[in-house]
Each structure stands twice: as C-alpha cells, then as structure tokens.
C-alpha positions as CSV (number, residue, x, y, z in Angstrom):
1,M,-15.5,158.5,49.9
2,S,-16.0,162.1,48.9
3,G,-14.1,163.2,52.0
4,I,-16.8,165.5,53.6
5,L,-16.4,163.5,56.8
6,N,-12.6,164.1,56.8
7,E,-13.2,167.8,57.3
8,Y,-14.4,167.1,60.8
9,A,-11.2,165.4,62.0
10,P,-9.4,168.5,63.0
11,I,-12.3,169.3,65.4
12,V,-13.2,165.9,66.8
13,G,-10.2,163.8,66.1
14,E,-9.4,161.0,63.6
15,E,-10.5,158.3,66.1
16,I,-14.1,159.6,66.0
17,I,-14.1,159.5,62.2
18,D,-12.8,156.0,62.2
19,Q,-15.5,154.9,64.4
20,L,-18.2,156.4,62.2
21,R,-16.8,154.5,59.2
22,Q,-16.8,151.2,61.1
23,L,-20.3,151.7,62.3
24,A,-21.6,152.6,58.8
25,E,-20.0,149.6,57.0
26,P,-22.8,147.1,57.8
27,L,-25.3,149.8,56.5
28,R,-23.5,150.6,53.2
29,G,-26.0,150.7,50.3
30,L,-29.1,150.7,52.3
31,K,-31.9,153.1,51.4
32,I,-32.5,155.6,54.2
33,V,-35.3,158.2,53.8
34,H,-36.0,161.1,56.2
35,V,-39.4,162.9,56.0
36,N,-40.2,166.2,57.6
37,S,-42.4,169.2,56.8
38,T,-40.0,172.0,55.6
39,R,-36.7,172.4,54.0
40,E,-36.1,175.8,55.5
41,G,-36.6,177.2,59.0
42,G,-36.2,175.3,62.3
43,G,-33.6,173.0,63.7
44,V,-34.9,169.8,62.1
45,A,-34.3,171.2,58.6
46,E,-30.9,172.6,59.6
47,I,-29.8,169.2,60.9
48,L,-31.0,167.3,57.8
49,H,-29.2,169.7,55.5
50,R,-26.0,168.6,57.1
51,L,-26.8,165.0,58.1
52,I,-27.9,163.6,54.8
53,P,-24.6,164.4,52.9
54,L,-22.6,162.8,55.8
55,K,-24.7,159.6,55.5
56,Q,-24.1,159.6,51.7
57,D,-20.4,160.0,52.2
58,L,-20.5,156.9,54.5
59,G,-22.0,154.8,51.6
60,L,-25.7,155.0,52.6
61,D,-28.4,155.7,50.0
62,A,-29.8,158.5,52.0
63,E,-32.6,160.8,50.8
64,W,-34.8,163.7,52.3
65,E,-38.4,164.2,51.4
66,V,-40.8,167.0,52.6
67,V,-44.5,166.7,52.9
68,T,-46.6,169.7,51.6
69,G,-49.9,171.0,52.9
70,D,-52.3,173.9,52.9
71,A,-53.1,176.5,55.6
72,D,-55.5,174.1,57.4
73,F,-53.0,171.2,57.4
74,F,-50.4,173.5,59.1
75,L,-52.9,175.0,61.4
76,C,-53.7,171.5,62.6
77,T,-50.1,170.4,63.0
78,K,-49.2,173.6,64.8
79,K,-52.0,172.8,67.3
80,M,-50.6,169.3,67.6
81,H,-47.1,170.8,68.4
82,N,-48.5,173.2,70.9
83,T,-50.8,170.5,72.7
84,L,-47.9,168.1,72.7
85,Q,-46.0,170.8,74.7
86,G,-48.9,171.1,77.2
87,N,-51.3,173.7,75.8
88,R,-54.8,172.8,76.7
89,E,-56.9,173.1,73.5
90,T,-58.8,170.7,71.4
91,I,-58.5,170.0,67.7
92,S,-61.7,169.5,65.8
93,D,-62.5,166.2,64.1
94,D,-62.9,168.1,60.8
95,L,-59.3,169.4,61.1
96,L,-58.0,165.9,62.1
97,R,-59.7,164.4,59.0
98,H,-58.1,167.1,56.9
99,Y,-54.7,166.2,58.5
100,E,-55.2,162.6,57.3
101,K,-56.4,163.7,53.8
102,I,-53.3,165.8,53.3
103,N,-51.1,163.0,54.5
104,A,-52.8,160.6,52.1
105,A,-52.1,162.9,49.2
106,N,-48.5,163.1,50.1
107,F,-48.3,159.3,50.5
108,E,-49.5,158.9,47.0
109,R,-46.8,161.0,45.8
110,L,-44.0,159.4,47.9
111,E,-45.3,155.8,48.0
112,N,-42.5,154.3,45.8
113,T,-39.8,155.9,47.9
114,L,-41.3,155.1,51.2
115,T,-42.2,151.5,50.4
116,E,-38.8,150.6,49.0
117,A,-36.7,152.1,51.8
118,D,-34.8,150.0,54.3
119,I,-35.3,152.7,57.0
120,V,-37.7,155.6,57.2
121,F,-37.3,158.4,59.6
122,I,-40.5,160.4,60.2
123,H,-39.9,163.8,61.9
124,D,-42.6,165.1,64.3
125,P,-46.5,165.0,63.9
126,Q,-46.7,166.5,60.5
127,P,-46.0,163.3,58.5
128,L,-46.6,160.9,61.3
129,F,-49.8,159.5,59.6
130,L,-47.8,158.2,56.7
131,A,-46.9,154.9,58.4
132,H,-50.6,154.1,58.8
133,L,-50.9,154.4,55.1
134,C,-48.1,152.0,54.5
135,P,-49.0,148.7,56.1
136,D,-47.1,146.6,53.6
137,R,-43.8,148.4,53.9
138,R,-40.6,146.3,53.8
139,G,-38.4,148.5,55.8
140,K,-38.2,149.7,59.4
141,W,-40.0,153.0,60.4
142,I,-38.9,155.2,63.1
143,W,-40.8,158.2,64.6
144,R,-38.3,161.0,65.5
145,C,-40.0,163.5,68.0
146,H,-38.1,166.7,68.4
147,I,-40.8,168.1,70.8
148,D,-41.1,168.3,74.5
149,A,-43.9,165.7,74.9
150,S,-43.5,165.2,78.6
151,H,-47.0,166.5,79.4
152,P,-49.1,166.3,76.2
153,S,-52.7,167.1,76.0
154,R,-54.7,163.9,76.5
155,Q,-56.9,164.3,73.5
156,V,-54.2,164.9,71.1
157,W,-51.8,162.3,72.4
158,R,-54.6,159.6,72.4
159,Y,-55.2,160.4,68.6
160,L,-51.5,160.4,67.7
161,K,-50.6,157.4,69.9
162,Q,-52.6,155.0,67.6
163,F,-50.4,155.9,64.7
164,I,-47.1,156.0,66.8
165,A,-47.9,152.3,67.8
166,G,-47.4,151.3,64.1
167,Y,-43.7,152.3,64.1
168,D,-40.8,150.1,64.9
169,A,-39.2,152.6,67.3
170,S,-39.5,156.1,68.6
171,V,-36.7,158.6,69.2
172,Y,-36.8,161.5,71.8
173,S,-34.4,164.3,72.6
174,L,-34.6,163.7,76.3
175,P,-35.6,160.8,78.6
176,A,-38.2,163.1,80.2
177,F,-39.9,163.7,76.8
178,A,-40.5,159.9,76.1
179,Q,-44.0,158.5,76.3
180,P,-44.5,154.7,76.9
181,S,-44.8,152.5,74.0
182,D,-44.7,148.8,73.1
183,H,-41.8,149.4,70.7
184,P,-38.2,150.4,71.6
185,L,-37.6,153.9,72.7
186,Y,-34.3,155.8,72.1
187,V,-32.9,159.1,73.4
188,I,-30.7,161.1,70.9
189,P,-30.2,164.8,71.6
190,P,-30.0,167.1,68.5
191,S,-26.6,168.7,67.5
192,I,-25.0,171.6,65.6
193,D,-22.6,171.3,62.7
194,P,-19.4,173.2,63.5
195,L,-18.6,173.5,59.8
196,S,-21.9,175.1,58.8
197,E,-22.1,178.8,57.9
198,K,-23.9,179.4,61.1
199,N,-21.1,178.1,63.1
200,I,-17.8,178.5,61.4
201,E,-15.2,181.2,62.6
202,L,-15.9,184.6,61.0
203,K,-13.4,187.4,60.2
204,E,-13.6,190.3,62.6
205,S,-14.4,192.6,59.6
206,E,-17.5,190.6,58.8
207,I,-18.7,190.7,62.3
208,N,-17.9,194.4,62.7
209,S,-19.9,195.1,59.5
210,L,-23.1,194.2,61.3
211,Y,-22.8,197.0,63.7
212,S,-23.4,199.6,61.0
213,R,-25.8,197.4,59.0
214,Y,-28.2,197.2,62.0
215,E,-27.2,200.6,63.7
216,I,-25.8,198.8,66.8
217,D,-23.4,200.8,69.0
218,P,-20.2,198.8,69.4
219,G,-19.4,200.7,72.6
220,R,-22.3,199.4,74.6
221,P,-23.2,195.8,75.7
222,V,-25.4,193.7,73.4
223,I,-27.7,190.9,74.5
224,S,-29.6,188.8,71.9
225,Q,-32.1,186.1,71.4
226,I,-32.1,184.2,68.0
227,S,-35.2,182.0,67.4
228,R,-38.4,181.8,65.5
229,F,-41.0,184.3,66.5
230,D,-43.0,181.8,68.6
231,R,-44.9,182.4,71.8
232,F,-43.0,179.4,73.4
233,K,-39.8,181.2,72.9
234,D,-41.2,184.2,74.9
235,P,-39.7,187.1,72.9
236,V,-41.9,189.6,74.8
237,G,-40.5,188.2,78.0
238,V,-37.1,188.9,76.7
239,I,-38.0,192.6,76.1
240,Q,-39.3,192.8,79.6
241,A,-36.0,191.4,81.0
242,Y,-34.0,193.8,78.9
243,Q,-36.1,196.7,80.1
244,M,-35.6,195.8,83.7
245,A,-31.9,195.1,83.4
246,R,-31.4,198.5,81.6
247,S,-33.3,200.5,84.2
248,F,-30.8,199.5,86.9
249,G,-27.7,198.8,85.0
250,P,-25.6,199.6,81.9
251,P,-27.1,201.1,78.7
252,L,-27.9,197.8,77.0
253,Q,-28.9,197.0,73.5
254,L,-31.2,194.0,72.6
255,I,-31.3,192.1,69.3
256,L,-34.3,189.9,68.7
257,A,-33.5,188.1,65.4
258,G,-35.4,185.2,63.8
259,G,-37.4,184.1,60.8
260,S,-40.4,182.1,60.0
261,A,-40.9,178.5,59.0
262,S,-43.4,177.4,56.2
263,D,-45.0,175.0,58.7
264,D,-45.7,177.6,61.4
265,P,-48.8,179.8,60.8
266,E,-48.5,181.8,64.0
267,G,-45.1,183.6,63.2
268,A,-46.5,186.7,61.7
269,E,-48.9,187.3,64.6
270,V,-46.1,186.8,67.2
271,L,-43.8,189.2,65.2
272,E,-46.5,191.9,65.5
273,E,-46.7,191.5,69.3
274,V,-43.0,191.7,69.5
275,Q,-42.8,194.9,67.5
276,A,-45.6,196.4,69.7
277,A,-43.7,195.4,72.9
278,A,-40.5,197.0,71.4
279,A,-42.4,200.3,70.7
280,D,-40.1,203.1,69.6
281,D,-37.0,202.0,71.6
282,P,-34.1,202.5,69.2
283,D,-32.0,200.0,71.3
284,I,-34.3,197.1,70.5
285,H,-33.5,195.7,67.1
286,V,-36.1,193.3,65.8
287,L,-34.8,191.6,62.8
288,L,-36.9,189.3,60.6
289,L,-34.3,187.3,58.7
290,P,-34.6,185.0,55.7
291,P,-34.0,181.3,56.1
292,D,-30.5,181.5,54.6
293,A,-29.2,184.3,56.9
294,H,-26.8,181.9,58.5
295,R,-23.7,184.1,58.5
296,I,-25.7,187.0,59.9
297,I,-27.0,184.9,62.8
298,N,-23.5,183.6,63.3
299,G,-22.1,187.2,63.5
300,I,-24.9,188.4,65.8
301,Q,-24.2,185.6,68.3
302,R,-20.4,186.5,68.1
303,L,-20.9,190.2,68.8
304,S,-23.3,189.5,71.7
305,D,-22.0,189.8,75.2
306,I,-24.8,187.4,76.5
307,V,-27.2,185.2,74.5
308,L,-30.7,184.5,75.8
309,Q,-33.1,181.7,75.1
310,K,-35.9,182.4,77.5
311,S,-38.2,179.7,76.3
312,L,-41.3,178.7,78.1
313,K,-41.1,175.2,76.4
314,E,-38.2,173.9,74.4
315,G,-37.5,170.6,72.8
316,F,-33.7,171.2,72.9
317,G,-32.7,174.6,71.8
318,L,-30.1,174.5,69.1
319,T,-29.6,178.3,69.3
320,V,-28.3,177.7,72.8
321,T,-25.9,175.1,71.4
322,E,-24.7,177.4,68.7
323,A,-24.1,180.3,71.0
324,M,-22.2,178.1,73.6
325,W,-20.0,177.0,70.6
326,K,-19.1,180.6,70.2
327,E,-18.1,180.9,73.9
328,K,-21.2,182.9,75.0
329,P,-22.7,182.5,78.4
330,I,-26.4,181.6,78.1
331,I,-29.4,182.8,80.1
332,G,-32.2,180.4,79.3
333,G,-35.5,179.2,80.4
334,D,-35.5,176.4,82.9
335,V,-37.2,173.9,80.5
336,G,-36.5,171.1,78.1
337,G,-33.2,170.6,76.5
338,I,-31.9,173.9,77.8
339,C,-31.6,172.2,81.2
340,I,-28.9,169.9,80.1
341,Q,-27.0,172.5,78.2
342,V,-27.0,175.5,80.6
343,V,-25.5,174.5,84.0
344,N,-26.1,177.2,86.6
345,H,-22.8,179.0,87.6
346,L,-20.9,177.0,84.9
347,T,-22.2,177.7,81.4
348,G,-24.7,180.4,82.4
349,F,-28.1,180.5,84.2
350,R,-31.5,179.0,83.9
351,V,-34.4,181.3,84.8
352,N,-38.2,181.2,85.0
353,T,-39.2,184.9,84.9
354,P,-38.2,188.1,83.1
355,E,-37.0,189.4,86.6
356,G,-34.7,186.5,87.0
357,A,-33.3,187.0,83.5
358,A,-32.7,190.7,84.3
359,L,-30.9,189.8,87.5
360,R,-28.6,187.5,85.7
361,I,-27.9,189.9,82.9
362,R,-26.7,192.5,85.3
363,Y,-24.7,189.9,87.3
364,L,-22.7,188.7,84.3
365,L,-22.1,192.1,82.8
366,K,-20.6,193.3,86.1
367,D,-18.0,190.5,86.0
368,R,-16.4,190.2,82.6
369,E,-13.8,187.7,83.7
370,L,-16.6,185.4,85.0
371,L,-18.6,186.0,81.7
372,A,-15.6,184.8,79.7
373,Q,-15.0,181.8,81.9
374,Y,-18.6,180.6,81.5
375,G,-18.2,181.0,77.7
376,K,-15.1,178.8,77.5
377,T,-16.8,176.0,79.6
378,A,-19.9,176.3,77.3
379,R,-17.8,175.6,74.2
380,L,-16.2,172.6,75.8
381,L,-19.5,171.1,76.8
382,V,-20.7,171.4,73.1
383,L,-17.4,169.9,71.8
384,E,-17.9,166.8,74.0
385,N,-21.7,166.3,73.6
386,Y,-23.5,168.2,71.0
387,L,-21.6,168.1,67.6
388,L,-23.0,166.6,64.5
389,T,-20.4,163.7,64.5
390,R,-21.9,162.4,67.9
391,H,-25.5,162.7,66.4
392,L,-24.4,160.7,63.3
393,R,-22.8,158.1,65.5
394,E,-26.0,157.6,67.5
395,Y,-28.2,157.5,64.4
396,L,-26.0,154.8,62.9
397,T,-26.1,152.8,66.1
398,L,-29.9,153.2,66.2
399,M,-30.2,152.0,62.7
400,L,-28.2,148.8,63.4
401,A,-30.3,148.1,66.5
402,V,-33.6,148.5,64.7
403,L,-32.5,146.3,61.8
404,R,-31.1,143.6,63.9
405,G,-33.8,143.6,66.5
406,S,-33.0,141.4,69.5
407,E,-30.2,139.6,67.6
408,N,-26.9,139.7,69.6
409,R,-28.5,142.0,72.2
410,I,-28.0,141.8,75.9
411,E,-30.8,142.9,78.2
412,F,-30.1,144.3,81.6
C-alpha cells in the first residue's frame, strides 16, 4: 500500500477506509481500464485523475486511456451530447460513419489493452462504439453515462442503443437518467476529491491575492459561476440575473470563470456570446482559465458570497458540490443532479429563470446569518454523500456485482 488512501481517513474516518480495503481484496490484480475523450477539462477527467491512483493503491491494475479524434468527430459527439440532453437536431449519416471510423482507428491503437482487460469502463458517447469493435473480448464492459439522458432525441438514442446493448452493464448518475436495457443498470452519482487542489483548504493570503489579480473589490458582495462556457450552463442567463439583482439591491460583482475542453467545439462561440452580454461592465469578470487552474477556482469559490450554477441541463454539477464543500449556498437550475444537491431553504435554492435567480440572490445577501447556515448544511450534505471515497466504494461494489453476475445475489 502506498498510503494514498490513508490520507482520507481524517475526513471520512478509519472505518470507511477499512471497508474500501475489504471490498477491493477480491479484485486485487485485476486489469481495470477506463476510457474517455479528454485528460483535461470537465468533471469526468477530474474524477479519473483522482480515482485511478486510489484503485492502484488498493491493488488493482488500473489504467486510463483517451480516444483521440478530429474536428468532425468531436462535432458529432457534441451533437450526441446535446441530443441526449433533449436538443431536437439530427446527425447526418456521413457524420455518424465518421464517428465509427475514428473509433475504429482508436480501437486499432488500444486493442491489446482493451481485449486483455478484466473490466472496461467506457465513459459517455465518444468511445461508446469501441465495444462493437471488440466482440471477442474476455472481460466485462460497462458504459458509464454522465449525461442527463432522461429525454433523448429518438434518432440519436436509436442509433446509440444498438451499441449500448452490447455492454454488460450501464451506469447513470441519477435514476431519472437511466434508459431501459436488457443488461443491469446501476446508479452512481459523481463525487469530488476533498484532497485535490480544487478543494483543499487555502491560506487567506492566497485567497486575498485574487482580489488584486482580477481587480475585484473585497468590500462588495461577489457572486460567481464556475463552469465550461456551454449554452446548457446558461452563462448569459447568469449575467441577466446579476443585472436584475444589482438594479434593486447591493452593488454586486460577478465572476464567470471557466475553461474549455478538447472535446467541446462550441466553447469559443459561447465565450464570445458571454463577453458580448457582459459588454463594458467593469464588475463582470469573465475569466478563461487553463485546465490546471484548480487553486484559482478553489479561491474564487471561497471568496464568493454565493455560487450559482444556473444550468438548463445538468448531468450532476460537480461545481455545485465543490462550492457546497466550501460552505457556500447555491442558487442552481432546477435540473438534473443539481436537484439532489440543492435543497430549497436548506442548502440554497433551485430556480428556473434569471428573475428567480435574482430574487434569491437578493434574499440571501439580506440575511447573512441564514446565508452562513445554508453553507454549513451544504458542506455536511457533501461529506455524507458526495466525496470520492463513497464513489470508489460504489465502483468496487459494481465491479464485484458485474464479475459475479447472479452468483450469491438475492432478487427482490
């Protein structure tokens, strides 16, 4: 044991660490491979950066592979992402054939790794086609969907479903996201790592340095939203909420900070829309951050009075979890995984419009005692439900269940 797991004991307790070691014992030495489409940017990559070393610490032969592709490949997979989340658009046959071609090229590169693995986790639609190319595999293959697929476009779901059927199991973040299948379905919400640079405690001096770095006034309230520049995150709606809240309340400041992911071709276009909406307002700070700006994001969340995540669609919303861990009340969209994290009048508020967000911003800033109380409750909710150790425990349980099938299983 390298001892990485021991570092979590002061936060979650020794009993949890012992449980993880017991669960992992039957899996020791097995080859586990995770495949996604990017090493930087987005919640999936962040989770895998922390999850793989923990699996290795438990004695699993865990690896992480990334599929590569060109602009048309990622255009296709972005359309898949959007249509799985309910957008009504079609994907041309030519683009779908190109998607298959790029996956075939990736399979040629990864074939030995994938065919020799005991368990393969395929994350989201980008590498989904790989299982179709590997009919003689010896291990179990699991499709891990991080997207809100509760109301997918029929055309796209019909196309993807034929390949999902070839998997041994599927995993979704919420029960409402799951689609019927002949193989077992599992629900595992995502998580944050309390020991990552994005979530560790920071010195006050490091937090305070961000005020001068980004020309933020420490004497006035700050609201922020941290996320990729994506239309589903509704950054323009956040600007509208800020403008309404400011017109009838305190002199607010807004930080919209985020980055781009290599598998998201729309990021630059959305960033331009955000900058246009911000216009020349000196109190709107639009920050395009590099993928490794974890401590900056940490500091921005900590200096914020309120954190927003006004998503229109959301698989889970790890930026919500991160801010709650830092004892911040959340104003979030009433969608997806935000709904199980943000409890109205307990950890913050869920809203459907910029007007609703503006109303809740003013409400919380008028009652600082209530704002602090919501923040403390938010951190407790994350501690009990959304830390990486819980996520790891459920992955270990899933792997045991998939490997053993119906053996020693009781059906209710």
